[in-house]
Every structure is written in structure tokens, then in C-alpha cells.
C-alpha positions in Angstrom: -0.3 0.2 -0.2 3.1 2.3 0.8 4.6 1.9 -2.2 1.6 2.0 -4.2 0.7 5.8 -2.7 4.3 6.4 -3.1 4.3 5.7 -7.1 0.7 7.5 -7.5 2.2 10.5 -5.7 5.4 10.1 -8.5 3.0 10.0 -11.2 0.9 13.5 -9.9 4.2 15.2 -9.2 5.6 14.6 -12.8 2.2 15.6 -14.6 1.9 18.7 -12.6 5.8 19.5 -13.4 5.3 18.4 -17.5 2.4 20.6 -17.5 4.1 23.8 -16.8 4.1 25.6 -20.4 3.0 28.7 -19.5 5.0 29.3 -16.4 8.0 28.3 -18.2 6.8 31.3 -21.0 6.3 33.7 -18.2 9.9 33.1 -16.5 11.3 32.8 -20.2 9.7 36.2 -21.0 9.2 34.7 -24.5 6.5 33.2 -26.5 8.4 30.4 -29.1 6.1 30.4 -32.1 6.6 28.2 -34.7 5.4 29.6 -38.4 5.6 28.9 -42.0 8.5 30.7 -43.9 6.9 29.7 -48.0 3.6 30.3 -47.9 2.4 33.7 -48.9 0.5 34.9 -46.6 0.6 33.5 -43.8 4.1 33.1 -43.1 6.8 34.3 -45.9 10.5 35.9 -46.0 9.7 39.3 -47.4 12.1 40.0 -50.2 13.1 43.4 -49.6 13.9 42.6 -45.9 14.2 39.2 -46.0 12.3 38.6 -43.0 9.3 36.4 -42.2 6.3 37.7 -41.9 2.6 37.4 -43.1 -0.5 36.8 -40.9 0.6 34.2 -39.1 3.5 35.7 -37.7 1.7 39.1 -36.8 -0.9 37.1 -34.2 2.2 35.1 -32.6 3.6 39.0 -32.4 0.3 39.9 -30.9 -0.2 36.4 -28.9 3.1 37.2 -27.1 2.1 41.2 -26.6 -0.9 39.9 -24.7 0.7 37.0 -22.4 3.2 39.5 -22.0 6.4 38.8 -23.1 8.1 39.0 -26.4 7.9 36.7 -29.5 10.8 34.3 -30.7 10.1 33.3 -34.2 11.0 29.9 -36.1 10.4 29.0 -39.3 9.0 24.9 -39.4 8.0 23.3 -42.7 3.8 21.8 -42.6 5.3 18.2 -42.0 6.7 19.5 -39.3 3.7 21.2 -36.9 2.8 18.1 -34.5 6.4 17.1 -34.2 7.4 20.4 -33.3 5.0 21.0 -30.8 5.4 17.1 -29.4 8.6 17.7 -28.7 8.3 20.5 -27.0 10.5 22.7 -29.9 8.2 25.2 -29.6 5.3 26.3 -26.9 2.6 27.3 -30.4 2.7 26.1 -33.4 0.9 29.0 -36.4 0.7 27.8 -38.9 -1.6 27.3 -41.4 -2.8 24.7 -38.5 -6.2 23.2 -39.7 -8.2 21.2 -36.5 -9.0 17.4 -37.3 -10.2 15.1 -34.5 -7.0 13.1 -35.6 -4.9 16.2 -34.7 -6.7 16.9 -31.8 -5.3 13.4 -30.2 -2.2 14.7 -30.1 -2.0 18.2 -29.4 -4.4 20.9 -28.3 -5.8 23.5 -30.3 -6.8 27.1 -29.7 -10.3 28.5 -31.2 -10.5 28.1 -34.6 -9.7 32.3 -36.0 -10.4 32.2 -39.2 -11.5 29.4 -41.6 -10.8 28.7 -45.5 -12.2 26.5 -48.1 -10.5 23.6 -49.4 -11.1 23.9 -53.4 -9.5 21.6 -56.4 -7.9 24.3 -59.4 -7.7 21.9 -62.4 -5.8 22.7 -66.2 -8.6 20.2 -67.9 -11.5 23.0 -68.9 -13.5 19.4 -69.7 -13.6 18.6 -65.7 -15.8 21.0 -63.5 -17.2 18.5 -60.7 -15.6 15.8 -58.6 -17.2 13.3 -60.7 -15.0 14.2 -63.2 -11.5 13.2 -61.4 -12.3 9.7 -61.2 -9.1 8.4 -62.2 -7.0 11.3 -62.1 -4.1 12.1 -59.9 -4.3 14.6 -57.2 -1.5 16.5 -55.9 -1.4 17.8 -52.2 0.7 19.0 -49.7 1.7 15.8 -47.9 0.1 15.7 -43.8 -1.7 18.7 -45.3 -5.7 19.0 -44.3 -6.7 19.3 -48.0 -3.8 15.7 -48.4 -6.3 14.7 -45.7 -10.3 15.8 -47.3 -8.7 14.9 -50.9 -7.9 11.1 -49.8 -11.3 10.8 -47.6 -13.6 12.8 -50.5 -12.2 11.1 -53.8 -11.9 7.7 -53.4 -11.4 7.6 -56.3 -8.6 9.3 -57.7 -5.0 9.0 -56.7 -4.0 11.6 -54.3 -0.1 12.6 -54.7 1.7 14.4 -51.9 4.7 16.2 -52.1 6.4 18.1 -50.0 5.9 22.0 -50.6 3.4 24.1 -52.8 5.4 24.8 -55.5 6.5 21.2 -55.9 2.1 20.1 -55.8 1.6 23.4 -58.2 4.6 22.5 -60.8 3.2 18.9 -61.1 -0.2 20.4 -62.0 1.4 22.4 -65.0 3.4 20.0 -66.2 0.7 17.3 -66.0 2.1 15.0 -63.8 -1.8 15.3 -61.9 -4.9 16.2 -63.4 -6.1 18.3 -60.1 -4.2 20.3 -57.3 -6.4 20.4 -53.8 -5.1 23.8 -51.7 -6.9 25.9 -49.4 -8.5 28.7 -51.8 -6.5 31.8 -50.3 -3.3 30.0 -50.7 -4.5 28.8 -54.7 -5.6 31.8 -55.4 -1.9 33.1 -56.0 -0.9 30.0 -58.0 -4.0 30.7 -59.9 -2.9 34.0 -60.8 0.2 32.5 -62.5 -2.0 30.5 -65.0 -4.9 31.9 -66.2 -5.4 28.8 -68.4 -6.5 26.9 -65.0 -10.3 27.0 -62.7 -11.2 26.0 -59.6 -13.9 23.6 -59.3 -17.1 25.3 -57.5 -18.2 22.3 -54.5 -15.5 23.2 -51.7 -13.9 19.5 -50.7 -14.3 21.2 -46.7 -14.8 24.3 -44.7 -11.6 24.2 -42.9 -11.0 25.9 -39.2 -7.6 27.3 -38.8 -6.5 27.3 -35.1 -2.9 28.0 -33.1 -1.7 24.6 -31.5 -0.4 23.9 -27.8 1.3 20.9 -26.6 -1.4 18.3 -25.7 -1.7 18.5 -21.7 -1.3 22.3 -21.7 -3.7 23.4 -20.7 -3.2 26.4 -18.7 -1.4 27.7 -21.8 -4.3 26.8 -24.1 -6.9 28.4 -21.8 -4.3 31.8 -21.8 -4.2 31.9 -26.0 -7.8 31.8 -26.0 -8.4 34.2 -23.8 -6.0 36.4 -25.7 -7.5 35.5 -29.1 -10.7 36.7 -27.6 -9.7 40.1 -26.4 -8.1 40.4 -30.3 -11.3 39.4 -32.3 -13.3 42.1 -29.5 -10.6 45.2 -29.8 -11.2 44.2 -34.1 -7.1 43.1 -34.1 -7.8 39.8 -35.7 -10.2 41.7 -38.6 -7.4 44.4 -38.8 -4.7 41.9 -39.3 -6.8 39.9 -41.5 -7.4 43.2 -43.8 -4.0 43.6 -43.7 -2.8 40.1 -45.3 -6.0 39.2 -46.9 -8.7 41.8 -47.2 -9.4 44.6 -50.6 -6.3 46.4 -50.8 -4.9 42.6 -51.2 -4.3 40.5 -54.5 -6.6 38.2 -52.4 -9.5 40.6 -51.7 -11.3 37.5 -49.2 -14.2 38.9 -46.7 -13.6 37.3 -43.2 -16.9 35.5 -44.0 -16.5 34.1 -39.9 -15.3 35.4 -36.7 -13.4 34.0 -34.0 -15.5 30.4 -33.5 -14.5 28.3 -30.5 -13.4 25.0 -30.4 -16.5 22.7 -29.3 -18.4 23.8 -32.4 -16.2 21.4 -34.0 -15.7 18.3 -31.8 
């Protein structure tokens, strides 16, 4: 009995010690926030300054300010987003991270600060519907939600995963694939480069984009949600959206859905 009690207390102490990311952030004075570095306008290198800029970068900076610390930015790839959190190399990931129930088994998610449709971009004018994609090859970014939903909703198509968006688009241009699955904002830039392509009208999925936090870090998750709610209430999130996606940008996209609690998707 005594040994069992000691073991139980030991496990409790370990679990308490492991779930202190918010305290670590405060003590360190920095929020380690990971963003993409090759995704316009979420996170990419400004050719003039060579700094990483974008919507998610600005969200990281604003989040750090609301938490009373400085931002410590780091770049990651799409496939490294969840491993970066699991390993503890970042406190928060802001990198076009769409919520899925499968991912929620591995990490915590914040509320969704924006939502975007996942669309299919095609080159062949004869392809007009999902049915026309049967037997066709579809490119997508490896470990992305467009890849996930393509596999789920286009079972009669062959999904070809690439490491990055330019590679996926090049495959479509060269005829190696007949379609490309991507969030609409990201696909708009590729569409602009090749006017002989078109979007299918139907969306694969409407994706809630959230911030990622390490699994079990409830205090940090709650603090992040509180900061996002304050940013929504003050209009700060809308201002950031308009800066990167609004009417004066190449995207000209309206932010149709505001901050949405995670419970709406669970």
C-alpha cells in the first residue's frame, strides 16, 4: 500500500511538472512561436528585408504581447508542425494548422481564428465536378488537411503528396497530376500565375484554422484563447486579416467567419 501511494504521488508530481508551459513562457519572457516560411501571406520571407512576415507571424507577435512576453519566432515545414509541438521545441504553432479530430489526439487546439474552403484547382476545362476527377491524379502538400480531405472525399482519385506547394503546383502545370487540392487563399496565388486553370465550384471542406499547443498544456491553451478573444473583441484580428487578405490585397477575401470556439467542431 505504501509503495503504491508513493508511486501515485510520484506520477502526480511528474504530471504537474510536465504541464507548466505557461509558467515557462512567463519565466523565460518569450513565446516560442513556429510559423511557415514559404506560404504567402501566412508566413514567408519578405524579399526586401529577408524577414519572415505574414498573417500568422503577426498573430504570433500580437499573442506574445497579450501574454506580456516577447515573440521568439522559428520557421517550420507543414510536416513538422505537430512533431515540433510534441517534442516541445515550440510553445505555439501558427502555421495554417487546420483542426481535425485525429490531430486533436496529439495536440491541443485554440479557438479557430479564421476558416477557409479547401478547393481543387484544375487545368483541363473538361473537368467541372468531383465526378470528373475519378481515375485522375491530385497533388497536395504532404501531411496537410487538403491531402487528408482529398483522400477521404475523392476515393477514386490517386492523391500524390509533395513536400511543398510549389512542387504540387508544378506537377499540375506539367500534367503529372490533373488537379491540386489546397486552401483557396493559397491556391489563388498559383491560379494568378496560370489563367488557363480554374477552381471547381464545390469545396472539399471548410477548414477551421487554429493555433496548436502541446497536448495537456491546458493553462497555456486557455491563456491563448483568452488573448484571441480579446483580439477579436478589439478588432485586432479583423485588422490583421484585412492587412493580409483584405480588399487592398491580391486575395480580396472577406473574413466570413469570426473567432469560433473549438467546441463547434468537436
